[in-house]
C-alpha positions in Angstrom: 133.7 -174.4 198.1 133.2 -171.4 195.6 136.2 -170.5 193.6 139.3 -169.3 195.4 141.1 -166.1 193.9 144.2 -164.6 194.9 142.4 -162.1 196.5 140.6 -164.9 198.2 141.7 -165.5 201.8 140.3 -166.5 205.1 142.0 -164.3 207.6 143.9 -165.7 210.5 144.9 -164.1 214.0 145.3 -164.6 217.3 143.3 -163.4 219.9 142.4 -162.8 223.6 139.2 -163.6 224.6 137.6 -160.6 226.8 135.5 -161.7 230.0 132.8 -160.0 228.0 133.9 -158.6 224.9 131.9 -156.0 226.0 132.5 -159.0 224.8 134.8 -159.1 224.6 134.6 -160.8 222.4 137.2 -160.5 220.2 141.0 -161.4 219.3 145.4 -161.5 219.4 148.4 -161.2 217.7 149.1 -161.5 214.0 151.9 -159.7 211.9 149.2 -160.1 208.9 147.7 -156.9 207.8 145.5 -157.5 205.4 142.9 -160.9 204.5 145.6 -161.9 201.8 148.5 -161.9 203.8 147.1 -163.5 206.9 146.1 -167.1 205.9 149.6 -167.6 204.6 151.4 -168.8 207.5 150.1 -170.3 211.1 149.0 -167.4 213.4 150.7 -166.9 216.8 148.8 -168.6 219.5 148.2 -166.2 222.7 147.1 -168.4 225.9 148.0 -166.2 228.1 145.5 -163.8 226.3 142.5 -165.9 227.0 140.6 -165.4 230.4 138.0 -167.2 231.6 134.2 -166.4 231.9 133.7 -164.5 234.7 137.4 -163.5 235.2 137.9 -159.6 236.5 141.0 -157.7 234.6 143.5 -156.4 236.7 142.5 -152.7 235.0 138.8 -151.6 234.4 137.7 -150.5 231.5 134.1 -148.9 230.7 132.1 -147.2 227.9 132.2 -143.3 229.0 133.8 -141.3 231.0 137.5 -141.5 231.8 137.4 -144.9 231.4 135.7 -144.8 228.2 137.1 -145.8 224.5 139.1 -142.2 224.3 141.3 -143.3 227.0 141.5 -147.2 227.0 145.1 -147.0 225.8 145.9 -144.7 229.0 143.9 -147.1 231.3 147.2 -149.6 231.3 150.4 -150.3 229.5 148.8 -153.9 228.5 146.2 -151.6 226.2 148.4 -149.8 224.3 147.2 -151.0 221.3 143.7 -149.4 221.6 145.4 -146.3 220.2 146.6 -147.8 217.0 144.6 -146.0 213.9 144.7 -148.6 211.3 144.6 -152.0 212.1 141.1 -151.6 215.1 138.0 -153.0 215.0 134.9 -152.5 214.8 135.0 -150.7 211.7 132.3 -149.0 208.8 131.4 -152.1 206.3 131.4 -149.9 203.6 133.4 -149.9 199.9 134.4 -153.7 200.1 135.6 -155.7 197.4 132.8 -158.3 196.3 134.6 -161.4 195.1 134.1 -165.4 195.1 135.2 -166.2 199.0 135.3 -169.9 200.3 132.4 -170.9 202.0 131.9 -170.6 205.8 131.1 -174.1 207.5 129.1 -174.4 210.6 128.4 -177.4 212.9 127.2 -176.4 215.7 125.9 -178.9 218.5 123.0 -178.2 220.6 124.0 -178.5 224.0 123.7 -176.7 227.5 125.3 -173.0 227.7 126.6 -171.3 230.6 125.2 -167.8 230.7 127.6 -165.4 232.6 127.0 -161.3 233.1 130.9 -160.4 232.8 129.6 -156.2 233.6 130.0 -155.8 230.0 127.7 -158.0 228.4 126.3 -161.3 228.6 128.6 -164.5 227.7 127.3 -167.6 226.6 129.8 -170.0 227.4 130.1 -173.2 224.6 130.1 -176.6 225.2 132.6 -178.5 223.2 132.0 -179.8 219.8 130.5 -177.2 217.8 132.9 -175.9 214.6 133.1 -173.5 211.7 135.3 -174.5 209.1 136.6 -172.1 206.1 139.1 -172.8 203.3 140.3 -176.2 205.2 140.8 -174.7 208.7 138.8 -175.4 211.6 137.9 -173.1 214.9 135.9 -174.1 218.1 133.3 -172.3 218.8 134.1 -171.2 222.6 131.2 -168.4 223.5 129.4 -166.1 222.0 127.7 -162.5 223.6 126.4 -159.6 222.7 126.7 -156.0 222.1 124.0 -152.8 222.1 124.0 -151.0 219.5 125.4 -152.7 217.1 129.7 -151.7 216.9 130.1 -152.4 213.4 128.2 -150.0 210.6 127.0 -150.6 207.1 127.6 -147.7 204.8 126.9 -145.2 208.1 124.1 -147.5 209.6 123.9 -148.3 213.2 122.3 -151.7 213.7 120.2 -152.1 217.2 122.5 -155.2 218.1 125.6 -157.3 217.2 126.1 -161.1 218.3 129.7 -162.0 218.2 130.3 -165.4 218.0 133.6 -166.4 219.0 136.4 -169.3 217.6 139.6 -170.6 218.2 141.8 -173.3 216.2 144.4 -175.3 218.0 147.1 -172.9 217.5 145.2 -170.4 219.0 144.4 -168.4 215.9 140.7 -166.7 216.0 137.8 -166.1 214.2 134.7 -163.9 215.1 131.6 -164.3 213.0 129.2 -161.1 213.6 125.1 -161.2 213.1 123.8 -157.6 213.1 120.5 -157.4 215.0 117.6 -154.8 213.2 114.8 -154.4 215.6 111.2 -155.9 214.4 110.2 -159.1 215.0 111.4 -161.1 218.4 113.6 -164.0 217.6 112.7 -167.3 219.0 116.7 -168.5 218.5 117.2 -166.2 221.0 114.1 -165.7 223.2 115.8 -168.1 226.0 118.8 -166.2 225.9 117.0 -162.8 226.9 114.6 -164.2 229.0 117.4 -165.5 231.3 119.8 -162.7 231.5 121.6 -162.6 234.4 121.3 -159.8 236.7 125.0 -160.0 238.3 128.3 -161.0 238.3 127.5 -163.8 240.8 124.1 -165.7 239.2 124.7 -168.2 236.6 122.2 -169.5 234.6 122.2 -173.0 231.9 120.5 -173.4 229.0 119.7 -176.5 228.4 120.2 -177.8 224.9 120.6 -174.5 223.3 120.5 -174.7 219.3 123.0 -171.7 218.7 123.0 -172.5 215.1 120.0 -170.9 215.3 121.3 -167.5 215.7 122.7 -167.2 212.2 120.9 -166.0 209.1 119.8 -167.8 206.4 122.1 -166.5 203.7 125.7 -167.3 205.2 127.4 -164.2 202.5 130.0 -162.1 205.2 132.2 -159.1 204.9 135.8 -160.1 206.1 138.7 -158.1 206.7 141.7 -158.6 209.5 140.8 -156.4 212.7 141.3 -156.6 216.5 139.7 -157.2 219.6 136.9 -154.4 219.8 137.9 -154.1 224.3 141.1 -153.7 225.8 143.4 -155.3 225.0 142.5 -154.4 221.6 144.5 -156.9 220.5 145.5 -156.8 216.6 145.1 -160.0 214.1 141.5 -161.0 214.5 139.8 -162.5 211.5 136.2 -161.2 211.3 133.2 -162.4 209.5 130.1 -159.8 209.6 127.3 -161.6 207.7 125.3 -159.4 205.6 121.9 -160.6 206.4 120.8 -159.1 209.9 118.6 -160.9 212.1 115.7 -158.9 214.0 114.8 -159.0 217.6 112.3 -157.4 219.0 112.0 -154.0 221.1 111.4 -155.6 224.1 114.3 -158.0 223.9 116.7 -155.3 223.4 115.1 -153.4 226.7 115.4 -156.9 228.5 119.2 -156.5 227.6 120.0 -153.2 228.3 117.9 -153.9 232.0 121.0 -156.0 232.9 123.8 -154.6 230.5 124.2 -150.8 229.9 125.6 -149.5 226.2 128.6 -151.3 225.3 129.8 -150.8 222.0 132.8 -149.0 220.8 132.9 -146.7 218.0 134.3 -147.4 214.3 137.9 -147.2 214.0 139.4 -146.2 210.8 139.8 -148.9 207.6 143.1 -147.5 207.0 144.6 -149.6 204.3 143.3 -152.9 205.2 141.5 -154.8 202.6 137.8 -155.5 203.1 136.0 -158.3 201.2 132.5 -159.3 200.6 131.2 -162.7 199.5 129.8 -162.5 196.1 127.3 -165.3 196.3 
């Protein structure tokens, strides 16, 4: 583990797992507003906020028009946090403080992954047994999904896509690992995912012996900050770890995704007074 300085910390938060996080990929409540405060005490759990794959929200949302991101907060009182301009995700990853941070240790098992079309994304529901540990805290991988184009930007640059790998710990705290995707060569680790995308919500596909660990880049340095779900209810307190090194996917693979899921990215939100950290080495 790398040197842990006072400003070094691991965010923790409770999270609401969306049925598709556009992913819905993302988290729940915490009083922590910055990385340095988020790990000092246990995060509250939010078991009632977690939905199973394929579950449908009482109030639907979208990415354009009257149900688009600008109007999410007005669709339901449960989505009120979407109007917050200071603690939301995604953000532009610019101006980060570069400091030594605790390593992320991934212990991902190969297993059968169930693909589900949630309308907002295609979600891969993970079998039990895969974990991520950071600074002595262990999170279990529950699912991954894709946003196209990417939700986080880097100094104003928008990437072709973004994978979100969603983890929760025993208390209900959530850690989301983001992997930015750039257009280039086809990615073999994601080949089966793109080739077997279920076209509708009634269709489920099993990826037998899927190696989720292969989705991660070799360089494990990350941007870290405390944010929110990137889809309604936009719950805050999510621990974000966005990989600095992007992974290449082909134009054909992205086209396969677009043939099933339309654009599903929330615009970037203000960083505000939050601390944005980047792993030094």
